[in-house]
matplotlib code that plots the C-alpha trace (Angstrom):
import matplotlib.pyplot as plt

x = [42.0, 40.2, 37.5, 35.3, 35.3, 34.4, 31.6, 30.3, 30.2, 28.3, 25.8, 25.2, 24.6, 22.0, 20.3, 20.1, 18.8, 16.1, 15.1, 15.0, 12.7, 10.3, 10.3, 10.0, 8.2, 6.1, 5.6, 6.2, 9.4, 10.6, 13.3, 13.3, 14.8, 17.5, 18.6, 18.7, 20.9, 23.3, 23.7, 24.2, 26.8, 28.8, 28.7, 29.9, 32.8, 33.8, 33.6, 35.4, 38.4, 38.2, 37.1, 37.4, 34.3, 32.1, 30.1, 27.9, 24.8, 25.7, 23.0, 25.6, 25.2, 21.5, 19.0, 16.0, 14.2, 13.1, 9.6, 6.8, 6.2, 2.4, 3.1, 4.7, 8.2, 9.6, 13.1, 13.7, 15.3, 17.6, 18.0, 16.1, 19.1, 19.0, 20.6, 23.6, 22.6, 23.8, 23.2, 24.6, 25.6, 29.2, 28.1, 26.3, 29.2, 31.5, 29.1, 29.3, 33.1, 33.3, 31.1, 33.3, 36.4, 34.9, 33.4, 36.3, 33.6, 32.8, 29.4, 27.2, 23.5, 21.0, 17.4, 16.2, 12.9, 11.1, 12.0, 8.6, 8.1, 6.0, 6.3, 8.6, 7.1, 7.9, 5.2, 5.8, 4.1, 4.2, 3.0, 1.3, -0.6, 0.1, 1.1, 2.9, 3.5, 6.0, 7.3, 10.9, 11.4, 15.1, 16.0, 16.8, 13.3, 10.0, 6.4, 4.0, 1.1, -0.5, -4.1, -3.7, -2.0, -4.8, -7.2, -5.2, -6.9, -3.8, -2.0, -2.8, -3.8, -2.9, -0.3, -1.8, -1.0, 1.6, 3.4, 5.9, 5.0, 4.2, 7.4, 7.3, 8.5, 8.7, 9.3, 8.2, 9.3, 7.5, 6.4, 2.9, 1.6, -1.4, -1.9, -2.4, -6.0, -6.8, -4.8, -6.9, -10.1, -9.0, -8.1, -11.3, -13.3, -11.3, -11.8, -15.5, -15.5, -13.5, -10.5, -6.8, -5.6, -2.4, 0.7, 1.6, 0.8, 3.7, 2.6, -0.9, 0.2, 2.4, -0.3, -2.8, -0.5, 0.1, -3.6, -4.2, -7.7, -7.5, -11.0, -9.6, -6.9, -9.6, -11.1, -7.8, -6.9, -3.6, -1.9, 1.5, 4.2, 6.6, 10.3, 12.2, 12.4, 14.0, 14.4, 13.2, 12.8, 11.4, 12.1, 15.2, 15.7, 18.6, 18.0, 16.2, 14.0, 13.0, 12.3, 9.9, 8.1, 7.5, 6.2, 3.7, 2.7, 2.0, -0.5, 1.6, 1.5, 4.8, 5.5, 5.1, 8.0, 10.7, 13.3, 15.3, 18.6, 19.7, 23.2, 24.5, 24.1, 20.4, 20.1, 21.1, 18.8, 15.9, 16.6, 16.0, 12.8, 11.6, 12.5, 10.3, 7.3, 7.5, 4.9, 2.4, 2.5, -0.3, 2.1, 5.2, 8.7, 11.9, 14.4, 15.4, 16.8, 19.5, 20.2, 22.7, 20.4, 22.0, 21.3, 24.6, 26.4, 24.4, 25.5, 29.1, 29.1, 27.5, 26.6, 28.2, 27.0, 24.0, 23.6, 24.1, 27.0, 24.9, 22.2, 22.2, 19.4, 19.8, 17.9, 15.9, 16.5, 14.7, 11.0, 10.7, 12.6, 12.2, 11.7, 10.4, 6.9, 7.7, 4.1, 0.7, -1.3, -4.6, -5.3, -8.6, -9.4, -11.7, -14.7, -14.1, -12.5, -10.0, -6.9, -4.3, -0.7, 2.5, 5.4, 8.5, 12.2, 13.3, 14.2, 15.3, 12.7, 13.4, 15.7, 13.2, 13.5, 10.2, 9.1, 5.4, 3.2, -0.6, -2.4, -5.7, -8.2, -8.9, -9.7, -6.4, -4.5, -6.5, -6.0, -2.2, -2.0, 0.1, 1.5, 3.7, 7.3, 6.9, 9.4, 7.6, 8.2, 7.5, 6.8, 6.0, 2.9, 3.6, 6.8, 4.5, 2.4, 4.3, 2.4, 3.0, 3.1, 3.4, 4.7, 7.8, 6.5, 9.7, 11.4, 8.9, 10.4, 7.2, 7.0, 5.0, 1.8, -1.5, -3.4, -7.0, -8.8, -10.0, -13.7, -13.3, -11.9, -8.2, -8.8, -12.2, -12.8, -16.3, -17.6, -16.8, -18.9, -18.6, -21.1, -23.2, -21.5, -18.3, -14.9, -14.3, -14.6, -15.7, -15.9, -19.4, -18.8, -19.1, -17.3, -14.2, -11.2, -9.3, -12.1, -12.6, -8.9, -8.9, -12.3, -11.1, -7.9, -10.0, -12.4, -9.7, -7.6, -7.0, -9.8, -12.1, -12.3, -8.5, -7.7, -4.0, -1.8, -4.2, -1.9, -2.0, -0.1, -2.4, -5.5, -4.3, -3.6, -7.1, -8.8, -6.6, -7.1, -10.9, -11.0, -13.0, -15.4, -17.0, -16.5, -18.5, -16.2, -13.4, -15.3, -15.5, -11.7, -10.2, -6.8, -7.4, -8.2, -5.5, -2.9, -3.3, -1.7, 1.9, 4.6, 2.3, 3.8, 1.5, 2.0, 1.0, -2.1, -3.1, -2.6, -4.8, -7.6, -7.4, -7.4, -10.5, -12.3, -11.3, -12.6, -16.2, -17.1, -17.0, -18.3, -21.0, -18.8, -16.0, -18.4, -19.8, -16.3, -15.2, -18.0, -16.2, -19.3, -18.5, -17.9, -18.2, -15.1, -14.6, -16.4, -19.5, -19.5, -19.6, -22.4, -24.5, -23.9, -24.8, -28.1, -29.3, -29.3, -29.2, -28.0, -31.6, -32.8, -29.9, -30.7, -34.3, -33.5, -34.1, -32.0, -34.0, -33.5, -29.7, -29.4, -31.1, -28.1, -26.0, -22.7, -23.9, -23.4, -25.7, -23.2, -22.7, -26.4, -27.0, -24.1, -25.3, -28.9, -27.5, -25.3, -28.0, -30.7, -28.4, -29.7, -26.2, -25.0, -27.9, -27.1, -23.4, -24.3, -26.7, -24.0, -21.6, -24.0, -24.8, -21.1, -21.2, -20.3, -21.7, -22.2, -22.0, -23.2, -21.1, -22.0, -25.7, -25.2, -23.9, -27.5, -26.3, -28.5, -30.0, -30.3, -26.5, -25.0, -22.6, -25.0, -25.1, -22.7, -19.4, -16.4, -12.7, -10.0, -6.9, -3.9, -2.7, -5.2, -4.0, -6.4, -6.6, -5.0, -7.0, -7.4, -9.2, -11.3, -12.3, -13.4, -15.5, -17.2, -18.0, -19.5, -21.9, -22.9, -20.6, -18.6, -14.9, -13.2, -9.7, -10.5, -12.7, -15.5, -18.9, -20.4, -18.3, -20.4, -17.7, -13.9, -12.2, -9.0, -6.2, -2.9, -1.0, -4.1, -3.1, -4.6, -7.7, -8.6, -8.2, -10.4, -13.1, -13.1, -13.5, -16.4, -18.2, -17.9, -18.5, -15.0, -14.6, -11.5, -10.7, -12.6, -15.7, -15.4, -15.1, -18.1, -20.2, -19.0, -20.4, -23.7]
y = [24.0, 25.6, 28.1, 26.5, 23.2, 24.9, 26.8, 23.6, 21.8, 24.7, 24.9, 21.1, 21.3, 24.1, 22.4, 19.0, 20.5, 22.3, 19.2, 17.1, 19.7, 19.7, 15.9, 14.9, 17.9, 19.5, 16.3, 18.4, 17.2, 19.1, 16.7, 12.9, 10.6, 9.5, 13.2, 13.7, 10.5, 11.8, 15.2, 13.5, 11.1, 14.1, 15.8, 12.6, 12.4, 16.0, 15.7, 12.4, 13.9, 17.2, 16.5, 20.2, 20.8, 18.4, 20.5, 19.2, 20.3, 18.8, 16.6, 13.8, 13.8, 13.9, 11.0, 13.1, 16.2, 17.6, 16.9, 19.2, 21.8, 21.0, 17.6, 16.7, 15.4, 12.2, 10.7, 7.2, 4.8, 3.6, 6.0, 5.1, 5.2, 5.4, 2.9, 3.1, 2.5, -0.1, 0.5, -2.7, -6.3, -5.2, -2.8, -5.7, -8.0, -5.4, -5.1, -8.9, -8.9, -6.1, -8.2, -11.2, -9.2, -7.4, -10.6, -12.9, -15.4, -16.5, -18.2, -15.2, -15.4, -12.6, -11.6, -9.8, -7.9, -5.4, -1.8, -0.2, 3.4, 4.6, 6.4, 4.8, 4.6, 3.2, 1.6, 1.2, -1.6, -1.9, -5.1, -5.9, -2.6, 0.1, 3.2, 5.4, 5.8, 8.1, 9.0, 8.5, 12.3, 13.1, 9.6, 10.8, 12.1, 11.9, 13.2, 11.6, 10.3, 7.7, 8.7, 8.6, 5.2, 3.8, 4.3, 1.9, -1.4, -3.5, -2.3, -4.3, -2.3, -5.2, -7.9, -11.3, -14.0, -16.6, -19.5, -17.0, -14.4, -10.9, -8.8, -6.1, -3.5, -3.7, -1.1, -2.3, -0.5, -0.6, 1.2, 2.7, 2.6, 3.0, 0.4, 1.3, 0.2, 2.2, 5.2, 5.4, 5.2, 7.9, 10.3, 9.5, 10.4, 13.6, 14.6, 14.1, 16.4, 19.1, 18.5, 18.3, 14.8, 13.3, 13.1, 9.5, 6.9, 7.9, 11.6, 10.5, 8.2, 11.0, 13.6, 11.3, 10.6, 14.3, 15.2, 16.9, 15.5, 11.6, 11.4, 12.5, 9.9, 7.2, 7.9, 7.2, 3.6, 3.2, -0.1, -1.3, -3.8, -4.3, -5.1, -4.7, -3.6, -0.9, -1.4, -4.8, -6.1, -9.5, -11.4, -12.2, -13.2, -15.1, -14.1, -11.5, -14.2, -15.4, -11.8, -11.4, -14.6, -13.6, -10.2, -12.0, -14.2, -11.0, -9.9, -7.6, -7.8, -9.0, -8.8, -12.2, -11.7, -11.5, -14.3, -15.1, -17.1, -17.0, -16.8, -13.7, -15.5, -16.1, -12.5, -11.3, -13.8, -12.6, -9.0, -10.0, -11.6, -8.5, -6.4, -8.7, -8.8, -5.2, -3.9, -6.6, -5.6, -3.5, -1.2, 0.9, -0.6, 1.1, -1.6, -4.4, -4.2, -6.7, -7.4, -9.8, -12.5, -13.3, -10.7, -11.3, -10.5, -7.3, -6.2, -7.1, -5.1, -2.1, 1.3, 4.3, 7.8, 7.6, 4.0, 0.4, -1.6, -4.8, -3.6, -2.0, -0.9, -2.2, 0.4, -0.2, 2.1, 5.4, 5.5, 9.3, 11.9, 15.5, 16.6, 19.4, 19.4, 20.3, 20.1, 18.7, 16.8, 15.0, 11.4, 9.7, 6.3, 3.6, 5.0, 8.5, 9.8, 12.7, 12.1, 14.9, 13.6, 15.5, 15.3, 15.3, 15.9, 12.3, 11.2, 7.9, 6.8, 3.5, 2.3, 3.3, 6.3, 8.2, 10.9, 10.9, 11.0, 10.8, 13.9, 12.0, 14.7, 18.5, 18.5, 17.0, 19.6, 22.4, 21.0, 20.7, 23.9, 22.1, 24.3, 23.7, 24.5, 23.5, 21.4, 18.4, 15.4, 12.3, 8.8, 5.5, 4.1, 0.4, 1.0, 1.0, 4.1, 7.4, 10.3, 13.8, 13.8, 17.6, 20.8, 22.4, 25.9, 27.3, 26.6, 28.6, 31.4, 33.1, 32.0, 28.7, 28.4, 27.3, 24.5, 24.3, 21.1, 21.4, 21.8, 19.6, 16.1, 16.2, 13.2, 13.8, 17.5, 16.7, 18.6, 17.1, 17.2, 16.4, 13.9, 14.7, 13.6, 12.6, 14.1, 12.7, 14.9, 12.7, 12.7, 11.3, 10.7, 6.9, 7.0, 8.7, 6.8, 6.9, 5.3, 2.6, 1.5, 1.3, -0.5, -3.1, -3.7, -4.3, -6.6, -8.9, -8.9, -12.1, -11.4, -10.8, -12.7, -13.6, -13.3, -14.3, -12.4, -9.4, -6.9, -3.2, -2.3, -4.6, -3.2, 0.4, -0.6, -2.2, 0.9, 3.4, 1.6, 1.5, -2.3, -2.4, 0.0, -2.1, -5.3, -7.3, -6.5, -8.5, -11.7, -11.0, -10.7, -13.3, -14.1, -11.9, -8.8, -9.4, -9.8, -6.0, -5.2, -4.1, -6.6, -9.6, -13.0, -15.8, -17.8, -14.9, -14.3, -17.9, -17.8, -14.7, -16.3, -19.3, -17.2, -15.2, -18.4, -20.1, -17.1, -17.6, -19.8, -17.6, -17.6, -15.1, -13.2, -12.8, -11.7, -9.0, -7.9, -7.6, -5.2, -2.6, -1.2, 1.7, 0.7, -3.0, -5.0, -8.8, -9.0, -7.0, -9.2, -12.3, -10.9, -10.2, -13.6, -15.2, -13.3, -13.7, -17.0, -15.4, -12.3, -11.6, -11.5, -9.1, -6.8, -6.6, -5.8, -2.4, -0.3, -1.4, -5.1, -4.5, -2.5, -5.3, -7.6, -8.1, -6.2, -4.3, -0.5, 2.2, 3.6, 0.1, -0.6, 2.7, 2.1, -1.4, -0.2, 2.7, 0.4, -2.2, 0.4, 2.0, 1.0, 1.0, -1.4, -3.7, -3.8, -4.6, -7.4, -8.9, -8.9, -10.6, -13.4, -13.7, -14.1, -17.4, -16.3, -18.7, -17.5, -20.2, -19.2, -21.7, -20.0, -20.4, -24.0, -24.8, -24.1, -22.2, -23.1, -19.9, -21.5, -22.3, -20.7, -18.7, -17.7, -13.8, -13.5, -11.6, -13.5, -12.6, -15.3, -14.9, -17.0, -20.2, -22.9, -26.5, -28.3, -25.7, -22.4, -19.2, -18.8, -22.2, -21.3, -18.0, -19.7, -22.3, -19.5, -17.4, -20.4, -20.6, -17.0, -15.5, -12.3, -12.6, -9.3, -8.6, -6.4, -6.8, -4.4, -4.2, -5.7, -8.9, -11.9, -14.5, -14.5, -17.8, -17.9, -20.3, -20.8, -17.6, -15.4, -11.8, -8.4, -9.3, -11.9, -9.3, -6.8, -9.4, -10.3, -6.6, -6.2, -9.4, -11.1, -14.9, -16.6, -20.0, -22.3, -24.4, -27.5, -25.5, -23.7, -27.0, -28.4, -25.4, -25.6, -29.1, -28.1]
z = [6.9, 4.0, 4.9, 2.2, 4.1, 7.3, 5.6, 3.9, 7.3, 8.9, 6.0, 6.1, 9.9, 9.5, 6.5, 8.2, 11.4, 9.5, 7.5, 10.7, 12.3, 9.3, 9.2, 12.9, 14.3, 11.5, 9.5, 6.4, 4.6, 1.6, 0.5, -0.1, 2.5, 0.1, -0.3, 3.5, 3.8, 1.2, 3.0, 6.3, 4.9, 3.5, 6.9, 8.7, 6.2, 6.9, 10.7, 10.7, 8.8, 10.8, 14.4, 15.3, 13.1, 15.0, 17.5, 20.3, 18.5, 15.1, 13.5, 13.6, 17.4, 17.5, 17.0, 16.0, 16.8, 20.2, 21.6, 20.8, 23.6, 23.6, 25.3, 28.6, 28.1, 29.7, 29.5, 28.2, 30.7, 27.9, 24.9, 21.8, 19.4, 15.6, 13.3, 11.0, 7.4, 4.9, 1.2, -0.3, 0.5, 1.0, 3.9, 5.5, 5.1, 6.7, 9.6, 10.1, 10.0, 12.6, 14.9, 14.4, 15.2, 18.2, 19.7, 18.7, 17.7, 14.1, 14.6, 14.8, 14.0, 13.4, 13.5, 10.3, 10.2, 7.9, 8.6, 9.1, 8.0, 10.9, 14.2, 16.9, 20.4, 23.8, 26.0, 29.7, 31.6, 35.4, 36.9, 33.6, 33.2, 30.6, 32.6, 30.1, 26.3, 24.8, 21.3, 20.4, 20.4, 20.2, 21.5, 25.0, 25.8, 24.1, 24.2, 26.6, 24.5, 26.9, 26.4, 22.6, 22.6, 24.8, 21.9, 19.6, 19.7, 18.8, 21.9, 25.0, 28.1, 30.3, 29.4, 28.6, 31.2, 30.0, 31.6, 32.9, 35.4, 34.1, 34.6, 37.2, 34.7, 31.0, 28.3, 24.9, 21.7, 18.4, 15.3, 14.9, 11.4, 9.2, 6.5, 2.8, 2.8, 6.0, 4.6, 1.4, 3.4, 5.8, 3.0, 1.2, 4.3, 4.9, 1.3, 1.6, 4.6, 2.8, 5.0, 3.9, 3.0, 4.4, 2.1, 3.2, 5.9, 8.1, 8.3, 9.0, 11.9, 13.3, 13.0, 14.7, 17.6, 18.2, 18.7, 22.0, 22.0, 22.3, 20.9, 17.5, 17.7, 18.4, 15.0, 13.2, 12.0, 13.9, 14.6, 15.8, 15.3, 18.2, 17.7, 21.0, 24.6, 26.7, 30.5, 31.7, 35.3, 36.2, 33.0, 30.9, 27.3, 25.7, 22.1, 20.0, 18.6, 22.1, 23.1, 20.2, 20.9, 24.5, 23.4, 21.1, 24.1, 26.0, 23.4, 21.1, 17.3, 15.9, 12.2, 10.6, 8.2, 11.0, 10.7, 13.8, 14.3, 10.7, 9.2, 7.4, 4.1, 4.9, 6.0, 2.5, 0.9, 3.1, 2.1, -1.6, -0.6, 1.2, -1.8, -4.0, -1.8, -0.6, -3.1, -2.0, 1.7, 3.1, 4.9, 4.1, 4.7, 3.6, 4.3, 6.7, 10.2, 11.0, 14.7, 16.4, 17.8, 21.1, 23.8, 25.6, 22.3, 21.9, 25.4, 24.6, 21.4, 23.1, 21.5, 19.9, 20.5, 18.3, 17.3, 18.6, 17.2, 17.1, 14.7, 11.2, 8.8, 5.2, 3.2, 0.0, -3.0, -2.5, -3.6, -3.3, -5.2, -6.2, -9.9, -12.0, -13.6, -17.3, -18.5, -17.7, -20.4, -20.3, -21.1, -21.9, -20.4, -21.5, -19.6, -21.1, -17.8, -18.4, -16.3, -15.9, -16.1, -15.1, -17.5, -15.4, -15.7, -15.8, -12.3, -10.8, -8.2, -6.5, -9.4, -12.1, -14.4, -14.0, -16.5, -15.8, -12.7, -12.3, -11.0, -10.6, -11.3, -11.3, -7.6, -6.8, -8.8, -7.1, -3.6, -4.0, -6.1, -8.8, -11.5, -14.6, -13.6, -9.9, -8.1, -6.6, -4.4, -6.4, -5.2, -6.7, -4.9, -4.2, -6.3, -9.4, -10.1, -9.9, -8.4, -7.1, -3.2, -2.8, -4.2, -2.7, -2.5, -1.1, -4.4, -6.5, -8.7, -9.7, -13.3, -12.6, -14.7, -13.2, -15.0, -16.0, -17.3, -20.9, -21.7, -24.7, -25.2, -26.3, -28.6, -30.3, -29.4, -28.0, -25.1, -21.7, -18.5, -14.8, -13.6, -10.6, -7.2, -9.0, -9.2, -12.7, -15.9, -18.8, -22.6, -23.3, -27.0, -27.3, -30.7, -29.1, -30.5, -27.3, -25.4, -28.0, -27.9, -24.1, -24.0, -26.5, -24.6, -21.5, -23.4, -24.7, -21.4, -19.4, -17.0, -19.9, -23.2, -22.9, -26.6, -26.4, -28.8, -29.2, -27.5, -27.1, -30.3, -32.5, -30.9, -31.6, -35.2, -35.6, -34.2, -36.1, -39.4, -38.9, -38.9, -35.6, -34.2, -31.4, -29.4, -31.9, -34.8, -33.0, -33.8, -37.5, -37.9, -40.3, -41.8, -44.8, -42.7, -40.1, -42.9, -43.6, -40.2, -40.2, -39.3, -38.7, -39.7, -41.0, -37.8, -35.6, -37.7, -37.4, -33.6, -33.4, -35.4, -33.1, -29.9, -31.1, -32.0, -28.7, -26.6, -27.8, -24.9, -21.7, -18.2, -17.3, -14.7, -17.2, -19.9, -17.6, -16.6, -20.2, -21.0, -18.9, -17.2, -14.8, -11.2, -12.1, -11.4, -10.9, -7.6, -8.8, -12.0, -9.8, -7.7, -10.8, -12.3, -9.0, -8.7, -12.3, -14.2, -17.7, -19.4, -20.5, -16.9, -15.9, -18.8, -17.7, -14.0, -12.6, -10.2, -7.2, -8.0, -8.2, -5.0, -3.1, -3.9, -0.8, -1.5, -4.5, -4.2, -5.4, -8.0, -9.5, -9.7, -11.5, -13.9, -14.8, -15.5, -17.5, -19.6, -20.5, -21.2, -23.8, -27.2, -28.8, -26.2, -26.7, -30.4, -29.8, -27.3, -29.8, -32.5, -30.1, -29.5, -33.2, -33.8, -31.9, -28.3, -25.7, -22.1, -19.4, -15.9, -14.0, -10.7, -11.3, -12.4, -8.9, -7.6, -4.6, -1.5, -0.2, 3.3, 3.7, 6.8, 4.7, 2.0, 1.7, 4.7, 4.9, 6.1, 6.8, 6.6, 8.7, 9.8, 8.2, 7.3, 7.5, 5.2, 2.4, 1.4, 1.8, -1.9, -2.1, 0.9, -0.7, -3.9, -2.0, 0.0, -3.1, -4.7, -1.7, -2.1, 0.6, 0.3, 1.4, 2.5, 3.7, 6.7, 9.8, 10.4, 12.1, 8.9, 9.2, 10.0, 10.6, 11.1, 10.2, 12.4, 11.3, 12.9, 14.0, 13.6, 14.5, 14.8, 12.8, 15.5, 18.3, 16.4, 15.7, 19.4, 20.4, 17.9, 19.1, 15.7, 15.5, 15.3, 13.8, 14.0, 10.9, 12.1, 12.8, 9.4, 7.5, 9.4, 8.4, 4.9, 4.6, 6.2]

ax = plt.figure().add_subplot(projection="3d")
ax.plot(x, y, z, "-o")
ax.set_aspect("equal")
plt.show()
């Protein structure tokens, strides 16, 4: 055997052990998951071909990292094994064919479930009571975190009674996570307190579970999805699907996207569906777990050293990679906000070549100490917006350059300023060309005036050629002026003129949204249109009037007053109306009854509604003056619970919020 192969194996073993320690123990990874998987695959290849290089302490023999010394350690009754990975349909098909061969049975069905990117835990119940909770640790033993887990409201302290007797002993396994929405709120709170923010939801969940003081854990928005069991006494399951159904009956959250008892063909089809909806989920998933559905078949297939033969993880393409920051530039948005952007060495992140990543603001750059020339971990938030997660300081060479935000606008060279109580640095020159282009694009967008055909390139041409200098100029464009644009056919010009003319009749909320007032999105625009019957009345309102609107924030109120008291804005609005724009307040026309039970109330819709979909119910409620939110809080007035209502129902019950079934909801709607 060549010494170089022996040295490579030793180096990989040391590197992987170090990376595993940083990931599982320190929660401070310095390489992407995909890079770790590649290194591990190479080591497996070497050790398979050269068994004498496979040592007992090799990472290929270990499931994870050892428990932290700060916590008591406890052994798992049945090891919490890791899963082999599949990276393509062929790997899954091979897994299926191995099962057929080993079982000598060709009709094998599976359970497929989202692979959550959280922290694996085991919950022990004796006679229905939670007695212990442990982390996965190294798979053989984990850290005892019982008191921390008790603070998580989605975890039952006592199993719910069902038609079957509560088992004498039950170990439930699941994944503790933090949703995207809760993660953003958590980081915002920490930033406000001057505390370090978390890099991602998984690290936040892991750090929260490892708090020695459970009172700290109680302040963190942790939740759980369960997916299996360890040791069980007093109850039996025939299939994985039946097992999950029983866990749900006992009061555990079970992911709604799990599909049980499906063929291998349906498994692959479901994987494609998960890939499509992944960005819309409120939590991180990094693939799909495929399990043989029948429990007796699972037992017959058995386990290998570090993974079961009856399950496999079909991973998604990586959404985190490392890259080099080549430069940092500054862009100017429609509200004048200066946003620093990192220019990257082109890198494939989740199947997309990424060459830019947002750095958000000057505070973010300072907090992460981002410099030109740094190696950085890059992610695509929701597989859409690339951003820098962290800098890999260990790879610094000493020639990296610190970055300072400019004191002048990079487009118009005007002085910039930082508004009080805001992180944003802004160009306050209303004539700034960059702002004008972005404001016009917002104005003509589908949620605004919806001028079909007036795309980004045409808007840029109109601004650059000096053909428009405000919103009002759009309505004076005619065939003759549009014909001066580059590469515009006669038919395209005719369609543009028709779209502009057709946009002149607009609802009040869409008109307000189109104006692009700071902090005023669709919901705020609807609130304003609902409160004021005419544009004139809104323009005459003061800050106090606006702050008294249910759901209207102080920043939004100040921005609206600032916008309408600006003389230049008043002139532009007058010109828009003189051009023939008609504003219809369809919300006001409904004559919303102020004494309706849902008027000025906050509601949350959860579960499946039988007589209408949730989108329709939301529209009906908003027409009655209600506010519909996606999360339950102390400010929620009603929770409407449809079929298969989940954790939101439990949270509402804990908070003492009024809960309505669909029949009660419809009766009150007609009140």
